[in-house]
Phi, psi and omega in degrees: 000136177287163179241127179291158176303147186268341183246132172196160175231144181290133177281121179233145179259122182297137179226153180238000177202200181297149181287130173255120186275121180284160174255135179241129181247135176242186183303315184245356191230156167238121174262117189218171176296144167289147174231172178297333180291348180271353187306308183299313183294318181287326174297326177295317178295315182283348176277348181282119184298321181294316181296323187266356189297337179247003182256152173052237180276001177087022179207174182290158175247156172270175184301319179294322178294323179292321179298319180296323175300315179299321179295320175295316180300314181289324177295322175303314179302318184289321183280329184251337182086007173205170181174211185257131180261159167288137180256117179240144175295124182297325184280327184245350182070005182290132174292127181231009178159202178210153176200152178160210187239136187225127180206068179287164178306132177086002180279152186290330181189171174301132184240141168265130185233155175204153174202132184234141177304141185305322179294353177245007178297153172081010181252003178079014183287325177296319180293319181296314179293315180299323179291320178301315180294318179298314179300318180299317179300316182280321181278318185266328182257353180056036180295151176262342187199135178226137180244174166223133177257123192227136174299138186301334179268001180271073183299329179294319180285333174295318177299319177300310180305316181294321178296331178281356179096001180281148178236158177300132178248314175191167180138174357292152176223164182259119177238112180052043178083003183238138177289131184217151169254147181246123176249152180202168177215140177267160179301319181295319176297314177301315180300319179294334182275350184292141178291000000 
């Protein structure tokens, strides 16, 4: 098992009041704040065993578990000043996943994350949303390094990470009881990849 770096400090955005979650628009997506109106659609996504097999505890969530996940997502925005967005289809406004930035206490580094509803797999949406979140990390937060922690058998997410310019850094390692490989990209590498 690989070992994560031992020294890090959480990247935080200074705030003087309540956190305002920005909206990010891409060619096909709107990345926006989750709301209570998203609970049913997000609960449907998190109840899907295939979608959830490599996320969190590795299994589907019930409605109450999904509500708790939404509370963590929104709390992360408040505590850090950045976080995970609801991913909506720009044409239909339908919630189809989530993507953004994650850095809870004890995590090895700032992470870019994504998850897409199974009926939308294979359309490049995870890459599109992941790129928007990665750009936000480097442009708005001035991050120096961003990782993705990925289950070793999650080949689709490994391909997304590679499309984002991330390369294998170490692993497998144990993060919160789950085996993960760590992929990452530095600010200098990201800058060299810009058009």
